[in-house]
C-alpha positions as CSV (number, residue, x, y, z in Angstrom):
1,M,162.0,-64.0,83.7
2,H,162.3,-60.4,82.3
3,P,165.3,-59.3,81.5
4,G,164.9,-56.1,82.3
5,R,164.5,-56.9,86.0
6,S,167.3,-59.4,85.8
7,G,170.5,-57.8,86.1
8,D,172.8,-60.9,86.2
9,F,171.0,-62.1,82.9
10,Q,174.0,-61.4,81.2
11,S,176.3,-63.1,83.5
12,R,174.5,-65.9,83.8
13,S,174.6,-66.4,80.1
14,L,178.5,-66.5,80.0
15,S,178.8,-68.8,82.5
16,E,176.1,-71.3,81.2
17,V,178.7,-71.5,78.3
18,K,181.5,-72.6,80.6
19,S,183.5,-69.7,79.3
20,S,187.2,-70.3,80.7
21,L,188.0,-66.3,81.0
22,R,187.7,-64.7,84.2
23,C,185.5,-61.4,85.0
24,G,186.8,-58.5,86.6
25,F,185.6,-55.3,88.4
26,T,185.5,-51.5,86.8
27,T,187.5,-48.9,88.8
28,G,183.9,-47.8,89.4
29,A,183.8,-50.7,91.9
30,A,187.4,-50.9,93.3
31,A,186.5,-46.9,94.1
32,S,183.5,-47.8,96.0
33,A,185.5,-50.7,97.6
34,A,188.0,-48.7,99.3
35,G,185.7,-46.0,100.0
36,V,184.0,-47.8,102.2
37,A,186.8,-49.0,103.8
38,A,187.9,-45.9,104.3
39,Y,184.7,-44.8,106.0
40,L,184.6,-47.9,108.2
41,R,187.9,-47.0,109.3
42,S,187.2,-43.2,109.6
43,R,184.2,-44.1,111.9
44,R,184.5,-47.6,113.6
45,G,188.4,-48.3,113.4
46,E,188.0,-51.2,111.5
47,I,191.1,-52.5,109.0
48,P,188.9,-54.6,106.7
49,A,190.9,-56.9,104.3
50,V,188.1,-57.4,102.3
51,V,184.9,-55.4,101.6
52,E,181.9,-57.2,100.5
53,L,180.2,-54.8,98.1
54,C,176.8,-54.9,97.0
55,F,176.6,-54.6,92.5
56,P,173.9,-53.1,90.7
57,D,172.9,-56.8,89.7
58,G,171.8,-57.6,93.5
59,R,174.7,-60.1,93.9
60,R,177.5,-59.2,96.4
61,R,180.9,-60.0,95.9
62,A,184.3,-59.2,98.0
63,I,187.2,-57.4,96.9
64,A,190.2,-56.9,98.6
65,T,191.4,-53.8,100.2
66,N,195.0,-52.5,101.7
67,W,195.4,-50.1,104.5
68,R,197.4,-47.2,103.7
69,G,197.3,-45.5,106.9
70,G,194.9,-42.9,108.8
71,A,191.4,-43.3,107.0
72,E,193.0,-44.3,103.4
73,F,192.7,-47.5,101.2
74,A,193.8,-49.0,98.3
75,V,192.3,-51.4,96.0
76,V,194.4,-53.3,93.2
77,K,192.0,-53.0,90.1
78,D,191.2,-56.5,88.6
79,G,190.2,-56.2,84.9
80,G,190.2,-60.2,85.1
81,D,191.3,-61.9,81.7
82,D,191.9,-59.7,78.8
83,P,192.0,-56.4,80.7
84,D,192.0,-52.9,79.6
85,V,194.4,-50.6,80.3
86,T,193.5,-49.8,84.2
87,D,194.6,-53.3,84.7
88,K,196.6,-53.6,87.8
89,A,195.7,-50.0,88.7
90,L,196.2,-48.8,92.1
91,I,192.8,-47.0,93.2
92,L,192.6,-44.9,96.3
93,A,190.1,-43.4,98.9
94,K,190.7,-41.1,101.9
95,Y,187.6,-40.7,104.3
96,L,187.7,-36.8,106.2
97,P,185.1,-35.6,108.4
98,V,184.2,-32.1,107.1
99,S,181.4,-29.2,107.2
100,A,179.7,-28.2,104.2
101,A,182.5,-25.7,103.5
102,A,184.7,-28.1,102.1
103,L,182.7,-28.7,98.8
104,G,185.2,-27.5,96.0
105,P,184.0,-26.4,92.7
106,H,184.9,-29.5,91.0
107,D,183.4,-32.1,93.4
108,Y,180.1,-34.1,93.6
109,L,177.5,-33.7,96.5
110,L,176.1,-36.9,97.2
111,E,173.1,-36.9,99.6
112,I,172.9,-40.2,101.3
113,G,169.8,-40.3,104.0
114,R,170.3,-37.7,106.4
115,A,174.1,-37.4,105.8
116,H,175.8,-35.8,102.8
117,L,179.1,-37.0,101.0
118,I,181.7,-34.8,99.1
119,L,183.1,-36.5,96.5
120,R,186.6,-35.5,95.0
121,G,188.9,-36.9,92.2
122,G,192.8,-36.7,93.4
123,D,195.8,-37.2,91.4
124,G,195.3,-39.3,88.6
125,V,191.5,-38.8,88.1
126,G,190.5,-37.2,85.4
127,L,188.7,-33.4,85.1
128,C,185.7,-33.3,82.7
129,R,186.3,-30.0,80.6
130,R,183.9,-30.6,77.6
131,P,180.0,-30.9,77.9
132,G,178.1,-33.6,76.4
133,L,179.5,-36.6,78.6
134,D,178.3,-38.5,81.4
135,C,180.0,-36.5,83.8
136,A,178.8,-32.4,83.9
137,E,181.4,-29.8,82.5
138,N,184.1,-28.9,85.2
139,H,183.4,-32.1,87.2
140,W,185.6,-34.8,88.2
141,A,185.4,-38.0,86.2
142,I,183.4,-40.1,88.5
143,N,180.3,-41.4,86.4
144,P,177.2,-41.7,87.4
145,G,177.5,-46.1,87.8
146,P,180.2,-45.8,90.4
147,R,178.7,-42.4,92.1
148,K,175.3,-44.8,92.8
149,M,177.2,-47.9,94.1
150,L,179.0,-46.2,96.5
151,A,176.1,-44.1,97.7
152,A,174.3,-47.6,97.9
153,N,177.1,-49.8,99.7
154,L,177.6,-46.7,102.3
155,A,174.2,-46.7,103.0
156,R,174.4,-50.1,104.0
157,I,177.1,-49.5,106.4
158,G,175.6,-46.9,108.0
159,F,176.5,-43.8,106.5
160,G,173.4,-41.4,106.5
161,E,171.8,-42.9,109.6
162,T,172.7,-39.7,111.3
163,P,173.9,-36.3,110.1
164,E,177.1,-35.7,109.2
165,W,179.2,-34.3,106.5
166,G,182.5,-36.3,104.7
167,L,184.8,-35.9,102.1
168,L,185.5,-39.1,99.7
169,T,188.5,-38.3,98.2
170,I,189.7,-40.6,95.0
171,T,193.0,-40.7,93.5
172,V,194.9,-43.2,90.7
173,P,198.4,-42.4,91.2
174,E,199.6,-44.0,88.1
175,G,196.3,-41.8,86.1
176,G,198.0,-39.4,84.5
177,R,200.2,-41.9,82.7
178,L,197.4,-44.2,82.0
179,A,195.1,-41.9,80.7
180,Q,197.1,-41.1,77.6
181,R,196.5,-44.7,76.3
182,T,192.9,-43.8,76.8
183,L,190.5,-41.5,74.6
184,N,190.2,-39.3,77.6
185,P,192.3,-36.7,75.9
186,R,190.3,-36.7,72.7
187,L,187.3,-36.2,74.9
188,G,188.4,-33.6,76.9
189,I,188.9,-35.3,79.8
190,V,191.9,-33.8,81.4
191,G,194.9,-35.0,83.9
192,G,193.4,-38.9,84.3
193,I,191.5,-41.5,83.9
194,S,187.4,-41.6,84.3
195,I,186.4,-43.9,87.0
196,L,183.9,-46.1,85.2
197,G,181.4,-48.9,85.4
198,T,177.5,-49.5,84.6
199,S,177.6,-53.1,86.3
200,G,180.6,-52.8,88.1
201,I,182.0,-56.0,86.4
202,V,184.4,-56.1,83.4
203,Y,183.3,-59.0,81.0
204,P,186.2,-60.7,79.5
205,Y,187.0,-59.4,76.0
206,S,188.6,-61.9,74.0
207,H,187.5,-61.5,70.4
208,K,187.3,-65.1,70.0
209,A,186.1,-65.9,73.5
210,Y,183.5,-63.4,73.2
211,V,182.4,-64.3,69.9
212,K,182.1,-67.9,70.7
213,T,179.8,-66.8,73.7
214,I,177.8,-65.3,71.3
215,M,177.4,-68.0,68.8
216,V,176.4,-70.3,71.2
217,L,173.6,-67.7,72.7
218,V,172.6,-67.5,69.2
219,R,172.2,-71.4,68.9
220,A,170.8,-72.1,71.9
221,L,167.9,-69.9,70.9
222,A,167.6,-71.4,67.5
223,L,167.4,-74.7,69.3
224,A,164.9,-73.5,71.6
225,G,162.6,-72.6,68.8
226,G,163.0,-68.8,69.2
227,E,161.9,-66.8,66.6
228,R,163.3,-63.5,67.4
229,L,166.9,-62.4,68.4
230,V,167.7,-58.8,70.1
231,L,171.3,-57.6,69.7
232,T,172.3,-55.3,72.7
233,T,175.8,-53.4,72.8
234,G,176.0,-53.1,76.5
235,G,173.8,-53.2,79.6
236,R,172.3,-49.9,79.7
237,T,170.7,-50.8,76.2
238,L,169.6,-54.4,77.1
239,R,167.5,-53.3,79.9
240,A,166.4,-50.7,77.6
241,A,165.2,-53.2,74.9
242,A,163.9,-55.4,77.5
243,E,161.9,-52.9,78.8
244,R,160.7,-51.9,75.3
245,L,159.7,-55.7,74.4
246,P,158.2,-57.2,77.7
247,E,156.9,-60.2,75.6
248,L,160.1,-61.6,74.6
249,D,162.0,-64.4,77.1
250,E,165.4,-63.5,78.3
251,S,166.9,-65.5,76.5
252,C,166.1,-63.6,73.0
253,F,168.5,-61.1,74.3
254,V,172.2,-61.2,73.9
255,R,174.7,-58.3,74.5
256,I,177.2,-58.2,71.7
257,G,179.3,-55.2,72.7
258,D,181.5,-54.5,69.5
259,F,180.7,-57.6,67.5
260,I,178.0,-56.6,65.2
261,Y,179.2,-58.5,61.9
262,D,180.0,-61.7,64.1
263,S,176.6,-61.4,65.5
264,L,174.4,-61.2,62.4
265,R,176.5,-63.7,61.1
266,A,175.6,-66.0,63.8
267,A,171.7,-65.1,63.9
268,Q,172.0,-65.7,59.7
269,A,173.6,-69.3,60.3
270,Q,171.5,-70.2,63.1
271,G,168.5,-69.2,60.7
272,L,167.1,-66.7,62.6
273,T,165.8,-63.9,60.3
274,Q,164.2,-61.7,62.6
275,V,167.1,-59.4,64.4
276,V,166.6,-56.4,66.7
277,I,169.5,-54.1,67.1
278,A,169.3,-52.1,70.6
279,C,172.0,-49.4,70.0
280,M,173.3,-45.5,71.3
281,P,174.1,-43.1,68.7
282,G,177.9,-43.7,68.9
283,K,177.7,-47.1,67.9
284,L,175.1,-46.4,65.0
285,C,177.7,-43.9,63.7
286,K,180.1,-46.9,63.2
287,Y,177.4,-49.2,61.7
288,A,176.6,-46.3,59.2
289,A,180.4,-46.6,58.2
290,A,180.5,-49.8,57.9
291,Y,182.5,-51.1,60.5
292,H,182.5,-54.7,61.2
293,N,184.1,-54.4,64.8
294,T,183.3,-51.1,66.9
295,H,186.0,-51.1,69.3
296,A,187.7,-47.9,70.1
297,A,191.3,-49.9,69.7
298,N,190.4,-50.9,66.3
299,V,188.5,-47.7,64.9
300,D,188.2,-44.0,65.5
301,Q,184.9,-42.6,66.3
302,T,183.8,-41.1,62.9
303,L,181.6,-38.3,62.5
304,A,181.5,-38.3,58.8
305,P,178.0,-40.3,58.4
306,L,176.2,-38.1,61.0
307,V,177.7,-35.1,59.0
308,E,176.3,-36.6,55.7
309,A,173.1,-37.1,57.6
310,F,172.8,-33.7,59.0
311,L,173.7,-32.2,55.5
312,A,171.1,-34.1,53.9
313,V,168.1,-33.1,56.0
314,G,168.9,-29.2,55.2
315,G,171.6,-28.5,58.0
316,D,173.6,-25.7,57.2
317,A,177.5,-26.0,56.3
318,A,178.9,-23.8,59.4
319,T,177.1,-26.3,62.0
320,A,178.2,-29.3,60.0
321,A,182.1,-28.3,60.3
322,K,181.5,-27.9,64.5
323,L,180.3,-31.7,64.0
324,A,182.9,-32.8,62.0
325,A,185.1,-31.1,64.8
326,C,183.6,-32.8,67.8
327,P,185.5,-35.2,69.4
328,A,182.5,-37.8,69.8
329,V,179.1,-38.4,68.9
330,R,177.5,-36.9,72.3
331,Q,179.1,-33.6,71.8
332,A,178.0,-33.6,68.1
333,L,174.4,-34.3,68.8
334,E,173.9,-31.2,71.4
335,L,174.8,-29.3,68.2
336,I,172.2,-30.2,66.2
337,P,169.3,-28.2,66.2
338,A,166.1,-29.5,67.9
339,A,163.7,-29.1,64.6
340,R,166.4,-31.3,62.8
341,L,167.2,-34.2,65.1
342,E,165.0,-36.7,64.7
343,A,165.2,-36.1,60.9
344,C,169.3,-36.4,61.3
345,L,169.2,-39.3,63.6
346,G,166.4,-41.1,61.1
347,R,168.8,-40.4,58.2
348,L,171.6,-42.0,60.0
349,V,170.2,-45.2,61.1
350,E,168.5,-45.9,57.6
351,R,172.0,-45.7,56.6
352,A,173.2,-48.2,59.0
353,L,170.1,-50.4,58.2
354,G,171.5,-50.5,54.5
355,V,175.0,-51.3,55.7
356,L,173.7,-54.1,57.9
357,R,171.4,-55.4,54.9
358,D,173.9,-55.6,52.2
359,W,176.2,-57.7,54.3
360,F,172.9,-59.8,55.5
361,P,170.2,-59.7,52.8
362,T,167.9,-62.3,54.3
363,L,167.9,-60.7,57.8
364,H,164.5,-58.9,58.9
365,L,166.2,-56.1,60.9
366,R,164.7,-53.6,62.9
367,L,166.8,-50.7,65.1
368,L,165.9,-49.4,68.2
369,L,167.9,-46.4,69.1
370,F,167.9,-44.9,72.6
371,D,169.7,-42.4,74.0
372,F,172.5,-42.3,77.2
373,E,170.0,-42.4,79.3
374,G,168.4,-45.6,77.6
375,R,165.3,-43.4,76.5
376,L,164.0,-44.5,73.1
377,L,164.8,-42.2,70.3
378,L,163.7,-44.0,67.0
379,D,162.4,-47.3,66.3
380,R,163.2,-48.1,62.7
381,G,162.9,-51.6,60.4
382,S,161.1,-54.5,61.0
383,S,161.8,-57.9,62.4
């Protein structure tokens, strides 16, 4: 089965190794569940204790909701085992019928069938104040994945069948405090947390358990006679790599998160010498900086390799100084002139491949670099 068409691939792989850790759901899934419940209350008078959501992988999962009065519901975000800072945070959604005049300058307008939904961030939801993030500048930090998930699930229960305008406000009472423990202040997201989630699912993130899972999957591929291993940093890179490499079975693809060193070590230990790495520019910069574990809790986002690559391909000192001052790679890439971008990224890829080859000289490495939307930027090396 082609992994690009199998959204539950990684969740199946995790279950196959019988991990004892429990998955959770993202802030985006929590907001979607609360939003669906709020709409059901407003339009049908229902007070659902549980909402069944359709997730991006096509599966349906139940999330408990709590009625707060009126058309407002709360969901307690459950991060599963080894949760992040938003675990047990209260995510609230309130629905109101409105007119088009209610649309504010920071709001999103979702067109769902024949209806329009104004999506707004309330207290504790961040506001993007810089360009280059997943959310547009001066808009609420509600990422595209949660917006799509919310729209799809509202459509499932009838929103959009008739013309109407609604306002859904997402609030996180503790969001302002929680945001101080995230990267949001550095990224230019002010006032609260981001509503996140590509898959809607939070996978257990214990270092030991995650690496053990990777090792089991790599060993299984080797025992099955597989010759090429594809290490992907997340769901988007997995899907993009699968589209790029349609000849490979889904068992060849392993999602590694931040554990690049441990994953390559597992490949070497199992005698798999042909390895493809699929990543985005942020991870690439950390590979070039020789970080074994790229998680933000362990290392800061370093832009030094990107700045050095830019200067090496003839970039000017003034722009280099601006790159060095950027809070994240995404913003920095927007400052690089288009005429130098490919050469700069190419230099960065070669530096990263050099680091990885120094670690594991016996591996034949190929690196697929994708942009933040999953489009291929560069394909270098050989596997």
